[in-house]
C-alpha positions as CSV (number, residue, x, y, z in Angstrom):
1,X,98.0,129.3,125.2
2,X,96.2,129.4,121.8
3,X,99.4,130.5,120.1
4,X,101.3,127.4,121.5
5,X,98.5,125.1,120.3
6,X,98.6,126.6,116.8
7,X,102.3,125.8,116.5
8,X,101.4,122.1,117.0
9,X,98.8,122.1,114.3
10,X,99.3,121.9,110.5
11,X,97.6,124.5,108.4
12,X,95.1,122.2,106.8
13,X,94.5,120.0,109.9
14,X,94.8,116.3,110.2
15,X,91.2,115.6,109.3
16,X,91.3,117.7,106.2
17,X,94.4,115.9,105.0
18,X,92.8,112.6,105.7
19,X,89.9,113.6,103.5
20,X,92.3,113.9,100.6
21,X,93.1,110.2,100.7
22,X,89.6,108.8,101.2
23,X,89.4,105.9,98.6
24,X,86.0,107.0,97.1
25,X,86.4,110.8,97.3
26,X,87.5,111.3,93.7
27,X,85.1,108.7,92.3
28,X,82.0,110.0,94.1
29,X,82.6,113.7,93.2
30,X,81.3,114.9,89.8
31,X,83.3,117.4,87.7
32,X,81.6,120.4,89.3
33,X,82.3,119.1,92.8
34,X,86.0,118.5,91.8
35,X,86.3,122.1,90.6
36,X,84.6,123.5,93.7
37,X,87.0,121.6,96.0
38,X,90.0,122.7,94.1
39,X,90.8,119.2,92.8
40,X,92.5,118.8,89.4
41,X,91.9,115.3,88.0
42,X,94.1,114.6,85.0
43,X,96.1,112.0,83.1
44,X,99.8,112.4,83.6
45,X,102.6,110.6,81.6
46,X,104.0,108.0,83.9
47,X,107.5,109.1,83.2
48,X,106.7,112.6,84.6
49,X,105.7,111.1,88.0
50,X,108.3,110.1,90.6
51,X,108.2,108.9,94.1
52,X,108.6,111.0,97.2
53,X,112.1,110.6,98.5
54,X,110.8,110.9,102.1
55,X,108.2,108.2,101.7
56,X,108.1,106.4,105.0
57,X,107.2,103.1,103.4
58,X,110.2,101.4,101.8
59,X,109.2,97.8,101.3
60,X,106.8,96.8,98.5
61,X,105.9,93.1,98.1
62,X,106.8,92.1,94.6
63,X,104.1,89.4,94.3
64,X,101.4,91.8,95.5
65,X,102.6,94.4,93.0
66,X,102.3,91.8,90.2
67,X,98.8,91.0,91.3
68,X,97.8,94.7,91.3
69,X,99.4,95.1,87.9
70,X,97.2,92.3,86.5
71,X,94.1,94.0,88.0
72,X,95.2,97.4,86.5
73,X,95.7,95.8,83.0
74,X,92.1,94.6,83.2
75,X,90.3,97.4,85.0
76,X,92.7,100.4,84.9
77,X,93.5,102.5,88.0
78,X,90.3,103.1,89.8
79,X,91.6,105.4,92.5
80,X,93.7,108.3,91.2
81,X,97.2,109.0,92.6
82,X,97.6,112.2,94.7
83,X,100.6,114.2,93.4
84,X,102.1,117.7,93.8
85,X,104.3,119.7,91.4
86,X,107.8,118.5,92.0
87,X,109.5,121.3,94.0
88,X,112.9,120.4,92.5
89,X,112.1,119.8,88.8
90,X,109.7,121.8,86.7
91,X,107.1,119.8,84.7
92,X,107.4,116.8,86.9
93,X,105.2,115.6,89.7
94,X,106.0,114.0,93.1
95,X,103.8,111.3,94.6
96,X,102.0,112.2,97.8
97,X,99.8,109.0,98.0
98,X,99.6,106.1,95.6
99,X,103.2,104.9,95.0
100,X,102.1,101.3,95.1
101,X,99.6,102.0,92.2
102,X,102.3,103.9,90.3
103,X,104.8,101.0,90.6
104,X,102.1,98.5,89.5
105,X,101.2,100.7,86.6
106,X,104.8,100.5,85.4
107,X,104.7,96.7,85.5
108,X,101.4,96.9,83.6
109,X,103.2,99.1,81.0
110,X,100.7,102.0,81.3
111,X,101.8,105.2,79.6
112,X,99.6,107.5,81.8
113,X,98.2,107.5,85.3
114,X,95.1,109.4,86.7
115,X,96.2,111.9,89.3
116,X,94.8,114.6,91.6
117,X,97.2,117.5,91.7
118,X,97.4,119.2,95.1
119,X,99.6,122.0,96.4
120,X,101.0,120.3,99.5
121,X,104.0,121.6,101.4
122,X,106.7,119.2,102.7
123,X,105.1,118.6,106.1
124,X,101.7,117.9,104.6
125,X,103.2,115.5,102.1
126,X,104.9,113.5,104.9
127,X,101.8,113.5,107.0
128,X,99.5,112.3,104.2
129,X,102.0,109.6,103.3
130,X,102.1,108.3,106.8
131,X,98.3,108.4,107.2
132,X,97.9,106.5,103.9
133,X,100.3,103.9,105.1
134,X,98.7,103.5,108.5
135,X,95.3,103.1,106.9
136,X,96.5,100.3,104.7
137,X,95.2,96.8,105.6
138,X,98.4,95.0,104.7
139,X,100.7,96.9,107.0
140,X,102.5,94.7,109.6
141,X,102.1,95.8,113.2
142,X,105.6,97.3,113.4
143,X,105.0,99.5,110.3
144,X,101.7,100.6,111.8
145,X,103.4,101.5,115.1
146,X,106.2,103.4,113.4
147,X,103.5,105.4,111.5
148,X,101.8,106.4,114.7
149,X,105.2,107.3,116.2
150,X,106.1,109.5,113.3
151,X,102.7,111.3,113.5
152,X,103.1,111.9,117.2
153,X,106.8,112.9,117.3
154,X,107.0,115.0,114.1
155,X,103.6,116.7,114.2
156,X,103.0,116.8,118.0
157,X,99.8,114.8,118.0
158,X,98.8,113.2,121.3
159,X,97.6,109.6,121.5
160,X,94.1,110.8,122.4
161,X,93.9,113.3,119.4
162,X,95.4,110.8,117.0
163,X,93.1,108.0,118.1
164,X,90.1,110.2,117.5
165,X,91.4,111.3,114.0
166,X,92.4,107.8,112.9
167,X,89.2,106.1,114.2
168,X,91.3,103.9,116.5
169,X,90.9,103.4,120.2
170,X,93.6,104.9,122.5
171,X,94.3,101.4,123.8
172,X,95.0,100.2,120.3
173,X,97.5,103.0,119.7
174,X,99.2,102.3,123.1
175,X,99.4,98.6,122.4
176,X,101.0,99.2,118.9
177,X,103.5,101.7,120.4
178,X,104.6,99.2,123.0
179,X,105.9,96.9,120.2
180,X,108.6,99.5,119.5
181,X,110.0,98.9,123.0
182,X,111.0,95.4,122.0
183,X,114.5,94.5,120.7
184,X,115.1,94.7,117.0
185,X,115.3,90.9,116.7
186,X,111.7,90.6,118.0
187,X,110.4,93.4,115.8
188,X,111.9,91.6,112.8
189,X,110.0,88.4,113.8
190,X,106.8,90.4,113.9
191,X,107.5,92.0,110.5
192,X,108.2,88.5,109.1
193,X,105.0,87.1,110.6
194,X,106.7,84.7,112.9
195,X,105.1,86.4,115.9
196,X,101.7,88.1,116.1
197,X,101.3,91.5,117.7
198,X,99.6,89.8,120.7
199,X,102.5,87.4,121.2
200,X,105.0,90.3,120.9
201,X,103.1,92.5,123.4
202,X,103.3,89.7,125.9
203,X,107.1,89.8,125.7
204,X,107.3,93.5,126.7
205,X,107.6,92.7,130.4
206,X,109.8,89.6,130.0
207,X,113.3,89.6,131.6
208,X,114.8,88.0,128.5
209,X,112.4,88.7,125.7
210,X,114.6,87.5,122.8
211,X,115.1,84.0,124.4
212,X,111.4,83.8,125.2
213,X,110.5,84.9,121.7
214,X,112.7,82.2,120.2
215,X,111.2,79.6,122.5
216,X,107.6,80.8,121.7
217,X,108.3,80.3,117.9
218,X,110.0,77.0,118.5
219,X,107.3,75.5,120.7
220,X,104.3,77.3,119.2
221,X,103.4,79.0,122.5
222,X,100.1,80.8,122.9
223,X,99.9,84.4,124.1
224,X,98.8,83.1,127.5
225,X,101.8,80.7,127.6
226,X,104.1,83.6,127.0
227,X,102.4,85.7,129.6
228,X,102.9,82.9,132.2
229,X,106.5,82.4,131.2
230,X,107.2,86.2,131.4
231,X,105.6,86.3,134.8
232,X,107.7,83.4,136.1
233,X,110.8,85.2,134.8
234,X,109.8,88.5,136.4
235,X,109.3,86.8,139.8
236,X,113.0,86.0,139.8
237,X,112.7,82.2,140.0
238,X,116.0,80.6,139.1
239,X,117.6,77.2,139.1
240,X,119.8,76.4,142.1
241,X,117.9,78.3,144.7
242,X,119.2,81.8,144.0
243,X,117.6,84.7,145.8
244,X,114.3,85.6,144.1
245,X,112.9,89.1,143.6
246,X,109.3,90.0,144.6
247,X,106.9,89.8,141.6
248,X,105.6,93.1,140.2
249,X,101.8,93.4,140.1
250,X,100.0,93.8,136.8
251,X,99.3,97.5,137.4
252,X,103.0,98.2,137.9
253,X,104.0,96.3,134.8
254,X,101.3,98.1,132.7
255,X,102.5,101.5,134.0
256,X,106.1,100.6,133.1
257,X,104.9,99.6,129.6
258,X,103.0,102.9,129.2
259,X,106.0,104.9,130.3
260,X,108.3,103.0,127.9
261,X,105.9,103.7,125.0
262,X,105.7,107.4,125.9
263,X,109.4,108.0,126.5
264,X,110.8,105.4,124.0
265,X,113.2,104.3,126.8
266,X,113.5,101.4,129.2
267,X,111.6,102.2,132.4
268,X,111.6,100.3,135.7
269,X,109.3,100.9,138.6
270,X,110.1,99.6,142.0
271,X,107.1,100.0,144.3
272,X,106.7,99.1,147.9
273,X,103.1,98.2,148.4
274,X,103.3,98.4,152.2
275,X,104.8,101.9,152.5
276,X,103.5,103.3,149.2
277,X,107.0,104.6,148.4
278,X,109.2,103.6,145.5
279,X,111.4,104.7,142.6
280,X,111.4,105.0,138.9
281,X,114.5,104.2,136.9
282,X,114.8,105.5,133.3
283,X,117.7,104.1,131.2
284,X,119.0,106.2,128.3
285,X,121.6,104.9,125.8
286,X,123.4,108.2,124.9
287,X,123.3,112.0,125.6
288,X,121.1,112.6,122.6
289,X,118.4,110.4,124.2
290,X,118.9,112.1,127.5
291,X,118.3,115.5,125.8
292,X,115.2,114.1,124.2
293,X,113.9,113.0,127.6
294,X,114.5,116.4,129.1
295,X,112.6,118.0,126.2
296,X,109.7,115.7,126.8
297,X,109.7,116.4,130.6
298,X,109.9,120.1,130.0
299,X,107.1,120.0,127.4
300,X,104.9,118.1,129.9
């Protein structure tokens, strides 16, 4: 049993990796503390530093970069970058955390950047990059949810363990993960700030979430308005007296949403409250997704 658990854990551990990206860690530690912890703080020519090709964050706001560059011109880079020796090119360094500062430093025309050199392997580099991104205040809800999903799927972290390590409630993680069950069109609306995460979560149980999302933006609907509209649609009410379906209770809808988040697939629960019987329908889009479902069920 212990051997199986060890396979799911990185060598340094999630909490140890997170300590490497605490904003004030390098500033608070004196030279002797830095040597004792194995940190190497140095100035590195900016042309010898290059981004991690597997960096999970791809979009950088140009206006925010220019604002950061202006701050760097006046105050310098307060928090060092975290880098590792580039595994593919001798004498070069690969960014583990701090690509945004590196990009802004180039705009500010700095010749060198302060950096902590760490010997991370590829898995640790990816995990630190994801954690740094998730901890950023300017992430949109979809980027945050994708960060949690990567940590759970690639490194085998459970929602409970991850919520403890990240200082987030389990319900917060579950709510963020539910956003990834929405159609791409709605996720784009959340990324662009047209819908809040609360508005988007209310769309998860809607029969036609895209149409309702467009209506919500057009009419300026509140979260409660969307919930009511989604509930009306789920009840099967139609124009022209078509046969309606019985409304699902809140517990059933919540359980469907939890299963969708856990399996990354559309899940429908049909429950008969009188007999207590029912069925669960899981929809997969291809054989690869079916294989992924079987792996999750076997692992459970």
